[in-house]
N, CA and C atoms as an extended XYZ file, in Angstrom:
504
Properties=species:S:1:pos:R:3:atomname:S:1:resname:S:1:resid:I:1 pbc="F F F"
N         0.827       -1.196        0.000 N   UNK     1
C         0.000        0.000        0.000 CA  UNK     1
C         0.872        1.261        0.000 C   UNK     1
N         1.949        1.240        0.776 N   UNK     2
C         2.856        2.394        0.812 CA  UNK     2
C         3.460        2.655       -0.567 C   UNK     2
N         3.822        1.593       -1.271 N   UNK     3
C         4.400        1.745       -2.615 CA  UNK     3
C         3.365        2.291       -3.595 C   UNK     3
N         2.123        1.808       -3.507 N   UNK     4
C         1.062        2.324       -4.377 CA  UNK     4
C         0.865        3.816       -4.146 C   UNK     4
N         0.855        4.201       -2.884 N   UNK     5
C         0.662        5.607       -2.545 CA  UNK     5
C         1.834        6.453       -3.038 C   UNK     5
N         3.050        5.964       -2.846 N   UNK     6
C         4.240        6.702       -3.272 CA  UNK     6
C         4.321        6.850       -4.788 C   UNK     6
N         3.798        5.877       -5.527 N   UNK     7
C         3.891        5.892       -6.988 CA  UNK     7
C         2.635        6.374       -7.687 C   UNK     7
N         1.613        6.747       -6.937 N   UNK     8
C         0.343        7.168       -7.535 CA  UNK     8
C         0.495        8.505       -8.256 C   UNK     8
N        -0.174        8.614       -9.382 N   UNK     9
C        -0.231        9.891      -10.094 CA  UNK     9
C        -1.136       10.845       -9.323 C   UNK     9
N        -0.903       12.146       -9.405 N   UNK    10
C        -1.791       13.093       -8.734 CA  UNK    10
C        -3.244       12.879       -9.163 C   UNK    10
N        -4.139       12.816       -8.181 N   UNK    11
C        -5.555       12.621       -8.455 CA  UNK    11
C        -5.976       11.161       -8.612 C   UNK    11
N        -5.037       10.239       -8.489 N   UNK    12
C        -5.338        8.810       -8.658 CA  UNK    12
C        -6.238        8.300       -7.539 C   UNK    12
N        -7.011        7.273       -7.858 N   UNK    13
C        -7.821        6.575       -6.860 CA  UNK    13
C        -7.147        5.246       -6.549 C   UNK    13
N        -6.899        5.006       -5.273 N   UNK    14
C        -6.318        3.742       -4.829 CA  UNK    14
C        -7.403        2.976       -4.088 C   UNK    14
N        -7.844        1.875       -4.657 N   UNK    15
C        -8.856        1.024       -4.025 CA  UNK    15
C        -8.120       -0.004       -3.164 C   UNK    15
N        -8.440        0.005       -1.884 N   UNK    16
C        -7.728       -0.842       -0.929 CA  UNK    16
C        -8.575       -2.076       -0.631 C   UNK    16
N        -8.064       -3.270       -0.936 N   UNK    17
C        -8.808       -4.489       -0.630 CA  UNK    17
C        -8.946       -4.680        0.881 C   UNK    17
N        -9.962       -5.426        1.324 N   UNK    18
C       -10.108       -5.684        2.752 CA  UNK    18
C        -8.825       -6.251        3.350 C   UNK    18
N        -8.513       -5.820        4.579 N   UNK    19
C        -7.337       -6.324        5.271 CA  UNK    19
C        -6.791       -5.313        6.252 C   UNK    19
N        -5.761       -5.727        6.979 N   UNK    20
C        -5.039       -4.864        7.911 CA  UNK    20
C        -3.716       -4.476        7.273 C   UNK    20
N        -3.402       -3.196        7.330 N   UNK    21
C        -2.207       -2.677        6.671 CA  UNK    21
C        -1.367       -1.898        7.671 C   UNK    21
N        -0.037       -1.958        7.527 N   UNK    22
C         0.814       -1.154        8.410 CA  UNK    22
C         0.699        0.324        8.051 C   UNK    22
N         0.824        1.157        9.065 N   UNK    23
C         0.757        2.598        8.849 CA  UNK    23
C         2.089        3.137        8.371 C   UNK    23
N         2.325        4.393        8.679 N   UNK    24
C         3.519        5.055        8.178 CA  UNK    24
C         3.315        5.536        6.758 C   UNK    24
N         2.045        5.613        6.327 N   UNK    25
C         1.746        6.056        4.966 CA  UNK    25
C         1.873        7.569        4.871 C   UNK    25
N         2.394        8.044        3.753 N   UNK    26
C         2.554        9.477        3.522 CA  UNK    26
C         1.892        9.833        2.196 C   UNK    26
N         0.964       10.795        2.243 N   UNK    27
C         0.310       11.294        1.033 CA  UNK    27
C         0.978       12.612        0.657 C   UNK    27
N         1.860       12.564       -0.361 N   UNK    28
C         2.584       13.753       -0.830 CA  UNK    28
C         1.943       14.388       -2.051 C   UNK    28
N         0.830       13.828       -2.498 N   UNK    29
C         0.110       14.374       -3.656 CA  UNK    29
C        -1.372       14.075       -3.491 C   UNK    29
N        -2.202       14.730       -4.272 N   UNK    30
C        -3.647       14.493       -4.200 CA  UNK    30
C        -3.945       13.054       -4.612 C   UNK    30
N        -4.590       12.315       -3.714 N   UNK    31
C        -4.996       10.937       -3.996 CA  UNK    31
C        -6.330       10.671       -3.304 C   UNK    31
N        -7.024        9.662       -3.803 N   UNK    32
C        -8.290        9.218       -3.227 CA  UNK    32
C        -8.086        7.796       -2.728 C   UNK    32
N        -8.159        7.605       -1.422 N   UNK    33
C        -8.018        6.281       -0.826 CA  UNK    33
C        -9.416        5.747       -0.535 C   UNK    33
N        -9.754        4.603       -1.106 N   UNK    34
C       -11.099        4.050       -0.961 CA  UNK    34
C       -11.004        2.630       -0.431 C   UNK    34
N       -11.627        2.398        0.715 N   UNK    35
C       -11.651        1.071        1.317 CA  UNK    35
C       -13.024        0.456        1.223 C   UNK    35
N       -13.234       -0.566        2.013 N   UNK    36
C       -14.528       -1.222        2.150 CA  UNK    36
C       -14.918       -1.080        3.609 C   UNK    36
N       -16.046       -0.451        3.869 N   UNK    37
C       -16.440       -0.103        5.233 CA  UNK    37
C       -16.287       -1.275        6.198 C   UNK    37
N       -15.552       -1.014        7.285 N   UNK    38
C       -15.352       -2.005        8.325 CA  UNK    38
C       -14.376       -3.112        7.979 C   UNK    38
N       -13.752       -3.032        6.813 N   UNK    39
C       -12.881       -4.118        6.380 CA  UNK    39
C       -11.460       -3.680        6.049 C   UNK    39
N       -11.162       -2.387        6.174 N   UNK    40
C        -9.816       -1.887        5.898 CA  UNK    40
C        -9.318       -1.135        7.124 C   UNK    40
N        -8.212       -1.630        7.692 N   UNK    41
C        -7.615       -1.004        8.872 CA  UNK    41
C        -6.167       -0.655        8.548 C   UNK    41
N        -5.814        0.609        8.781 N   UNK    42
C        -4.434        1.057        8.630 CA  UNK    42
C        -3.954        1.449       10.018 C   UNK    42
N        -3.006        0.679       10.558 N   UNK    43
C        -2.559        0.863       11.934 CA  UNK    43
C        -1.129        1.379       11.975 C   UNK    43
N        -0.971        2.537       12.597 N   UNK    44
C         0.344        3.147       12.709 CA  UNK    44
C         1.307        2.371       13.586 C   UNK    44
N         0.807        1.687       14.615 N   UNK    45
C         1.634        0.869       15.518 CA  UNK    45
C         2.974        1.529       15.841 C   UNK    45
N         2.921        2.669       16.475 N   UNK    46
C         4.149        3.366       16.852 CA  UNK    46
C         4.530        4.488       15.909 C   UNK    46
N         3.750        4.700       14.875 N   UNK    47
C         3.957        5.830       13.957 CA  UNK    47
C         2.576        6.270       13.462 C   UNK    47
N         2.523        7.351       12.743 N   UNK    48
C         1.230        7.815       12.215 CA  UNK    48
C         0.687        6.776       11.239 C   UNK    48
N        -0.615        6.562       11.281 N   UNK    49
C        -1.218        5.696       10.278 CA  UNK    49
C        -1.138        6.369        8.914 C   UNK    49
N        -1.479        7.666        8.870 N   UNK    50
C        -1.433        8.441        7.629 CA  UNK    50
C        -0.933        9.844        7.933 C   UNK    50
N         0.056       10.285        7.178 N   UNK    51
C         0.557       11.658        7.237 CA  UNK    51
C         0.169       12.329        5.922 C   UNK    51
N        -0.631       13.385        6.007 N   UNK    52
C        -1.096       14.091        4.815 CA  UNK    52
C        -0.253       15.344        4.646 C   UNK    52
N         0.454       15.429        3.517 N   UNK    53
C         1.350       16.558        3.244 CA  UNK    53
C         1.016       17.255        1.926 C   UNK    53
N        -0.207       17.021        1.420 N   UNK    54
C        -0.615       17.602        0.134 CA  UNK    54
C        -2.076       18.029        0.202 C   UNK    54
N        -2.450       18.841       -0.748 N   UNK    55
C        -3.863       19.209       -0.894 CA  UNK    55
C        -4.564       18.147       -1.727 C   UNK    55
N        -5.876       18.016       -1.510 N   UNK    56
C        -6.670       17.131       -2.351 CA  UNK    56
C        -6.613       15.659       -1.964 C   UNK    56
N        -6.327       15.363       -0.707 N   UNK    57
C        -6.292       13.967       -0.251 CA  UNK    57
C        -7.660       13.617        0.337 C   UNK    57
N        -8.219       12.488       -0.102 N   UNK    58
C        -9.489       12.025        0.441 CA  UNK    58
C        -9.353       10.578        0.887 C   UNK    58
N       -10.169       10.212        1.866 N   UNK    59
C       -10.214        8.833        2.344 CA  UNK    59
C       -11.670        8.473        2.596 C   UNK    59
N       -12.036        7.276        2.188 N   UNK    60
C       -13.420        6.826        2.343 CA  UNK    60
C       -13.436        5.381        2.822 C   UNK    60
N       -14.285        5.123        3.826 N   UNK    61
C       -14.500        3.758        4.329 CA  UNK    61
C       -13.218        3.090        4.812 C   UNK    61
N       -12.430        3.806        5.602 N   UNK    62
C       -11.167        3.289        6.134 CA  UNK    62
C       -11.119        3.557        7.636 C   UNK    62
N       -10.557        2.620        8.369 N   UNK    63
C       -10.277        2.831        9.787 CA  UNK    63
C        -8.786        3.090        9.944 C   UNK    63
N        -8.445        4.262       10.462 N   UNK    64
C        -7.057        4.613       10.752 CA  UNK    64
C        -6.864        4.465       12.252 C   UNK    64
N        -5.782        3.818       12.657 N   UNK    65
C        -5.565        3.665       14.088 CA  UNK    65
C        -4.091        3.840       14.425 C   UNK    65
N        -3.867        4.121       15.699 N   UNK    66
C        -2.517        4.203       16.243 CA  UNK    66
C        -2.547        3.393       17.521 C   UNK    66
N        -1.943        2.227       17.498 N   UNK    67
C        -1.980        1.346       18.665 CA  UNK    67
C        -0.699        1.414       19.479 C   UNK    67
N         0.220        2.259       19.072 N   UNK    68
C         1.485        2.366       19.788 CA  UNK    68
C         1.369        3.224       21.023 C   UNK    68
N         2.462        3.364       21.713 N   UNK    69
C         2.473        4.150       22.943 CA  UNK    69
C         3.035        5.553       22.749 C   UNK    69
N         3.689        5.793       21.634 N   UNK    70
C         4.220        7.136       21.388 CA  UNK    70
C         3.079        8.121       21.186 C   UNK    70
N         3.342        9.383       21.449 N   UNK    71
C         2.293       10.389       21.358 CA  UNK    71
C         2.141       10.921       19.938 C   UNK    71
N         1.923       10.017       19.019 N   UNK    72
C         1.651       10.392       17.633 CA  UNK    72
C         0.179       10.177       17.344 C   UNK    72
N        -0.407       11.017       16.494 N   UNK    73
C        -1.802       10.791       16.127 CA  UNK    73
C        -1.936        9.643       15.119 C   UNK    73
N        -3.138        9.135       15.012 N   UNK    74
C        -3.417        8.130       13.979 CA  UNK    74
C        -3.317        8.784       12.601 C   UNK    74
N        -3.771       10.042       12.504 N   UNK    75
C        -3.711       10.803       11.246 CA  UNK    75
C        -3.189       12.205       11.545 C   UNK    75
N        -2.209       12.646       10.765 N   UNK    76
C        -1.699       14.021       10.852 CA  UNK    76
C        -1.913       14.720        9.522 C   UNK    76
N        -2.396       15.953        9.600 N   UNK    77
C        -2.542       16.793        8.411 CA  UNK    77
C        -1.591       17.964        8.621 C   UNK    77
N        -0.573       18.028        7.773 N   UNK    78
C         0.507       18.987        7.966 CA  UNK    78
C         0.211       20.332        7.319 C   UNK    78
N         1.048       21.299        7.650 N   UNK    79
C         0.955       22.679        7.170 CA  UNK    79
C         0.595       22.745        5.690 C   UNK    79
N        -0.510       23.431        5.380 N   UNK    80
C        -0.902       23.663        3.996 CA  UNK    80
C        -1.590       22.496        3.301 C   UNK    80
N        -1.744       21.375        3.970 N   UNK    81
C        -2.375       20.199        3.358 CA  UNK    81
C        -3.871       20.203        3.642 C   UNK    81
N        -4.608       19.342        2.951 N   UNK    82
C        -6.011       19.166        3.311 CA  UNK    82
C        -6.427       17.714        3.138 C   UNK    82
N        -7.389       17.338        3.961 N   UNK    83
C        -7.880       15.964        3.994 CA  UNK    83
C        -9.388       15.976        4.122 C   UNK    83
N       -10.032       15.152        3.320 N   UNK    84
C       -11.467       14.967        3.432 CA  UNK    84
C       -11.734       13.508        3.778 C   UNK    84
N       -12.470       13.292        4.865 N   UNK    85
C       -12.818       11.944        5.314 CA  UNK    85
C       -14.305       11.703        5.105 C   UNK    85
N       -14.644       10.524        4.621 N   UNK    86
C       -16.049       10.132        4.448 CA  UNK    86
C       -16.193        8.716        5.000 C   UNK    86
N       -17.080        8.542        5.977 N   UNK    87
C       -17.330        7.215        6.562 CA  UNK    87
C       -16.053        6.558        7.067 C   UNK    87
N       -15.232        7.320        7.773 N   UNK    88
C       -13.979        6.791        8.315 CA  UNK    88
C       -14.029        6.749        9.836 C   UNK    88
N       -13.192        5.896       10.408 N   UNK    89
C       -12.976        5.860       11.848 CA  UNK    89
C       -11.511        6.207       12.083 C   UNK    89
N       -11.274        7.125       13.012 N   UNK    90
C        -9.910        7.519       13.351 CA  UNK    90
C        -9.756        7.275       14.849 C   UNK    90
N        -8.884        6.318       15.197 N   UNK    91
C        -8.760        5.881       16.585 CA  UNK    91
C        -7.307        5.910       17.038 C   UNK    91
N        -7.128        6.261       18.317 N   UNK    92
C        -5.781        6.259       18.869 CA  UNK    92
C        -5.804        5.757       20.304 C   UNK    92
N        -4.822        4.938       20.648 N   UNK    93
C        -4.651        4.502       22.030 CA  UNK    93
C        -3.712        5.430       22.772 C   UNK    93
N        -3.205        6.456       22.086 N   UNK    94
C        -2.276        7.378       22.733 CA  UNK    94
C        -2.911        8.752       22.887 C   UNK    94
N        -2.224        9.784       22.502 N   UNK    95
C        -2.624       11.147       22.834 CA  UNK    95
C        -3.695       11.752       21.931 C   UNK    95
N        -3.619       11.581       20.618 N   UNK    96
C        -4.495       12.299       19.691 CA  UNK    96
C        -4.914       11.374       18.548 C   UNK    96
N        -6.196       11.408       18.185 N   UNK    97
C        -6.645       10.627       17.033 CA  UNK    97
C        -6.261       11.335       15.731 C   UNK    97
N        -6.655       12.612       15.573 N   UNK    98
C        -6.324       13.372       14.364 CA  UNK    98
C        -5.774       14.732       14.776 C   UNK    98
N        -4.666       15.110       14.165 N   UNK    99
C        -4.054       16.404       14.429 CA  UNK    99
C        -3.880       17.146       13.111 C   UNK    99
N        -4.272       18.424       13.100 N   UNK   100
C        -4.106       19.261       11.908 CA  UNK   100
C        -3.376       20.537       12.309 C   UNK   100
N        -2.381       20.935       11.520 N   UNK   101
C        -1.548       22.087       11.852 CA  UNK   101
C        -1.660       23.172       10.794 C   UNK   101
N        -1.236       24.358       11.147 N   UNK   102
C        -1.204       25.574       10.367 CA  UNK   102
C        -1.631       25.530        8.908 C   UNK   102
N        -2.648       26.302        8.583 N   UNK   103
C        -3.147       26.468        7.218 CA  UNK   103
C        -3.621       25.155        6.593 C   UNK   103
N        -3.870       24.147        7.397 N   UNK   104
C        -4.414       22.897        6.855 CA  UNK   104
C        -5.929       22.918        7.007 C   UNK   104
N        -6.589       22.048        6.251 N   UNK   105
C        -8.047       21.959        6.283 CA  UNK   105
C        -8.436       20.492        6.415 C   UNK   105
N        -9.350       20.224        7.341 N   UNK   106
C        -9.897       18.882        7.509 CA  UNK   106
C       -11.402       18.970        7.367 C   UNK   106
N       -11.960       18.127        6.508 N   UNK   107
C       -13.407       18.005        6.380 CA  UNK   107
C       -13.759       16.551        6.644 C   UNK   107
N       -14.768       16.344        7.472 N   UNK   108
C       -15.172       14.976        7.790 CA  UNK   108
C       -16.690       14.866        7.743 C   UNK   108
N       -17.155       13.793        7.157 N   UNK   109
C       -18.583       13.495        7.060 CA  UNK   109
C       -18.786       12.056        7.508 C   UNK   109
N       -19.814       11.842        8.336 N   UNK   110
C       -20.181       10.483        8.750 CA  UNK   110
C       -18.973        9.699        9.247 C   UNK   110
N       -18.171       10.321       10.088 N   UNK   111
C       -16.938        9.710       10.583 CA  UNK   111
C       -16.896        9.790       12.098 C   UNK   111
N       -15.975        9.040       12.702 N   UNK   112
C       -15.827        9.082       14.159 CA  UNK   112
C       -14.357        9.243       14.533 C   UNK   112
N       -14.139        9.877       15.691 N   UNK   113
C       -12.800       10.155       16.197 CA  UNK   113
C       -12.738        9.670       17.648 C   UNK   113
N       -11.781        8.804       17.950 N   UNK   114
C       -11.652        8.243       19.292 CA  UNK   114
C       -10.206        8.299       19.738 C   UNK   114
N        -9.986        8.831       20.938 N   UNK   115
C        -8.659        8.793       21.555 CA  UNK   115
C        -8.865        8.321       22.987 C   UNK   115
N        -8.440        7.113       23.257 N   UNK   116
C        -8.694        6.533       24.576 CA  UNK   116
C        -7.968        7.261       25.701 C   UNK   116
N        -6.813        7.845       25.425 N   UNK   117
C        -6.027        8.488       26.475 CA  UNK   117
C        -5.711        9.944       26.173 C   UNK   117
N        -6.530       10.599       25.373 N   UNK   118
C        -6.208       11.978       25.044 CA  UNK   118
C        -7.329       12.685       24.325 C   UNK   118
N        -6.977       13.409       23.289 N   UNK   119
C        -7.899       14.267       22.559 CA  UNK   119
C        -8.243       13.654       21.206 C   UNK   119
N        -9.514       13.572       20.906 N   UNK   120
C        -9.946       12.972       19.649 CA  UNK   120
C        -9.525       13.820       18.450 C   UNK   120
N        -9.557       15.139       18.590 N   UNK   121
C        -9.283       16.035       17.464 CA  UNK   121
C        -8.503       17.236       17.958 C   UNK   121
N        -7.387       17.536       17.285 N   UNK   122
C        -6.597       18.706       17.654 CA  UNK   122
C        -6.346       19.546       16.406 C   UNK   122
N        -6.835       20.792       16.441 N   UNK   123
C        -6.550       21.762       15.385 CA  UNK   123
C        -5.609       22.792       15.994 C   UNK   123
N        -4.445       22.996       15.378 N   UNK   124
C        -3.486       23.949       15.932 CA  UNK   124
C        -3.208       25.068       14.935 C   UNK   124
N        -2.675       26.145       15.479 N   UNK   125
C        -2.355       27.342       14.687 CA  UNK   125
C        -3.588       27.789       13.921 C   UNK   125
N        -3.502       27.892       12.608 N   UNK   126
C        -4.631       28.373       11.823 CA  UNK   126
C        -5.298       27.246       11.035 C   UNK   126
N        -5.233       26.043       11.541 N   UNK   127
C        -5.914       24.915       10.888 CA  UNK   127
C        -7.422       25.141       10.955 C   UNK   127
N        -8.116       24.654        9.935 N   UNK   128
C        -9.572       24.806        9.866 CA  UNK   128
C       -10.217       23.447        9.733 C   UNK   128
N       -11.428       23.341       10.260 N   UNK   129
C       -12.145       22.087       10.156 CA  UNK   129
C       -13.613       22.299        9.868 C   UNK   129
N       -14.212       21.348        9.191 N   UNK   130
C       -15.640       21.354        8.892 CA  UNK   130
C       -16.113       19.920        9.102 C   UNK   130
N       -17.001       19.714       10.076 N   UNK   131
C       -17.387       18.371       10.473 CA  UNK   131
C       -18.906       18.240       10.471 C   UNK   131
N       -19.426       17.249        9.775 N   UNK   132
C       -20.870       16.997        9.730 CA  UNK   132
C       -21.133       15.520        9.990 C   UNK   132
N       -22.113       15.261       10.850 N   UNK   133
C       -22.487       13.889       11.193 CA  UNK   133
C       -21.277       13.102       11.692 C   UNK   133
N       -20.523       13.700       12.613 N   UNK   134
C       -19.353       13.036       13.182 CA  UNK   134
C       -19.572       12.808       14.667 C   UNK   134
N       -18.789       11.911       15.246 N   UNK   135
C       -18.840       11.699       16.689 CA  UNK   135
C       -17.423       11.715       17.241 C   UNK   135
N       -17.329       12.123       18.512 N   UNK   136
C       -16.054       12.193       19.197 CA  UNK   136
C       -16.120       11.269       20.405 C   UNK   136
N       -14.973       10.731       20.796 N   UNK   137
C       -14.943        9.678       21.803 CA  UNK   137
C       -15.384       10.099       23.185 C   UNK   137
N       -14.989       11.273       23.615 N   UNK   138
C       -15.266       11.653       24.994 CA  UNK   138
C       -15.747       13.081       25.058 C   UNK   138
N       -16.547       13.354       26.058 N   UNK   139
C       -17.024       14.725       26.243 CA  UNK   139
C       -15.843       15.643       26.455 C   UNK   139
N       -15.930       16.814       25.881 N   UNK   140
C       -14.890       17.805       26.084 CA  UNK   140
C       -13.699       17.667       25.145 C   UNK   140
N       -13.724       16.671       24.254 N   UNK   141
C       -12.590       16.506       23.363 CA  UNK   141
C       -12.445       17.647       22.371 C   UNK   141
N       -13.517       18.332       22.081 N   UNK   142
C       -13.447       19.465       21.166 CA  UNK   142
C       -13.809       20.718       21.950 C   UNK   142
N       -12.821       21.550       22.298 N   UNK   143
C       -13.153       22.775       23.028 CA  UNK   143
C       -13.972       23.708       22.143 C   UNK   143
N       -14.979       24.354       22.723 N   UNK   144
C       -15.828       25.247       21.931 CA  UNK   144
C       -16.065       26.526       22.684 C   UNK   144
N       -15.818       27.711       22.117 N   UNK   145
C       -15.237       27.852       20.782 CA  UNK   145
C       -13.776       27.440       20.803 C   UNK   145
N       -13.297       26.958       19.672 N   UNK   146
C       -11.904       26.516       19.649 CA  UNK   146
C       -10.961       27.702       19.829 C   UNK   146
N        -9.889       27.523       20.580 N   UNK   147
C        -8.939       28.615       20.775 CA  UNK   147
C        -8.066       28.803       19.548 C   UNK   147
N        -8.372       29.783       18.733 N   UNK   148
C        -7.563       30.069       17.542 CA  UNK   148
C        -8.095       29.417       16.290 C   UNK   148
N        -7.983       28.093       16.145 N   UNK   149
C        -8.446       27.462       14.918 CA  UNK   149
C        -9.947       27.632       14.748 C   UNK   149
N       -10.396       27.531       13.529 N   UNK   150
C       -11.820       27.632       13.245 CA  UNK   150
C       -12.357       26.252       12.910 C   UNK   150
N       -13.479       25.921       13.493 N   UNK   151
C       -14.107       24.633       13.216 CA  UNK   151
C       -15.601       24.841       13.117 C   UNK   151
N       -16.223       24.159       12.193 N   UNK   152
C       -17.669       24.147       12.094 CA  UNK   152
C       -18.152       22.760       12.447 C   UNK   152
N       -19.023       22.656       13.431 N   UNK   153
C       -19.560       21.357       13.816 CA  UNK   153
C       -21.028       21.305       13.438 C   UNK   153
N       -21.417       20.267       12.736 N   UNK   154
C       -22.791       20.086       12.317 CA  UNK   154
C       -23.221       18.690       12.748 C   UNK   154
N       -24.188       18.597       13.629 N   UNK   155
C       -24.665       17.303       14.126 CA  UNK   155
C       -23.506       16.467       14.626 C   UNK   155
N       -22.732       17.007       15.541 N   UNK   156
C       -21.545       16.330       16.045 CA  UNK   156
C       -21.691       16.071       17.540 C   UNK   156
N       -22.338       14.966       17.912 N   UNK   157
C       -22.534       14.701       19.340 CA  UNK   157
C       -21.250       14.249       20.014 C   UNK   157
N       -21.108       14.601       21.265 N   UNK   158
C       -20.025       14.077       22.090 CA  UNK   158
C       -20.626       12.985       22.959 C   UNK   158
N       -19.996       11.845       23.011 N   UNK   159
C       -20.511       10.745       23.820 CA  UNK   159
C       -20.440       11.096       25.292 C   UNK   159
N       -21.468       10.757       26.015 N   UNK   160
C       -21.497       11.026       27.444 CA  UNK   160
C       -20.742        9.929       28.176 C   UNK   160
N       -19.493       10.206       28.496 N   UNK   161
C       -18.755        9.267       29.339 CA  UNK   161
C       -17.798       10.007       30.249 C   UNK   161
N       -16.565        9.711       30.239 N   UNK   162
C       -15.604       10.090       31.278 CA  UNK   162
C       -15.559       11.573       31.631 C   UNK   162
N       -15.521       12.472       30.679 N   UNK   163
C       -15.300       13.876       31.025 CA  UNK   163
C       -16.521       14.714       30.720 C   UNK   163
N       -16.954       15.541       31.656 N   UNK   164
C       -18.077       16.440       31.394 CA  UNK   164
C       -17.639       17.656       30.603 C   UNK   164
N       -18.583       18.365       30.045 N   UNK   165
C       -18.281       19.665       29.479 CA  UNK   165
C       -18.286       19.801       27.979 C   UNK   165
N       -18.996       18.975       27.265 N   UNK   166
C       -19.123       19.152       25.818 CA  UNK   166
C       -19.930       20.430       25.596 C   UNK   166
N       -19.348       21.416       24.920 N   UNK   167
C       -19.992       22.716       24.786 CA  UNK   167
C       -20.086       23.146       23.326 C   UNK   167
N       -20.814       22.419       22.480 N   UNK   168
C       -20.946       22.871       21.083 CA  UNK   168
C       -21.857       24.066       20.967 C   UNK   168
């Protein structure tokens, strides 16, 4: 999968067959990653599952996870990049499920974000987000209003569990 991603032409669609795949994937150009709902898992296991470093990256029907102990997110969207998620699950056993930094854009539809020991979603600097029909793992994972970054939440419930204070 890493080789397919590295060799893909800009704008290419990569159809991922059902299975578990190692993470450490890097999207350096616009690509469309398409899985089969509930059947494609990309696990960072000590590294990011997916690092997005380009504009025009999309992912559909994929579960991204980080099962390692290092404080890396399952998905990182770097400065100036953008990522659109559709029907995806982003999970982390460490600090952050998805992190987006300066001038990046994240759009998510019908997706979920879970961080068992930290923050489900982190937007830093001037990162922007637009989320519709999404769920977050724990109450309070998304501070509202966000300090600095801009985020739009549409039908984004916070699960009622460990931490109080979901303030959309």
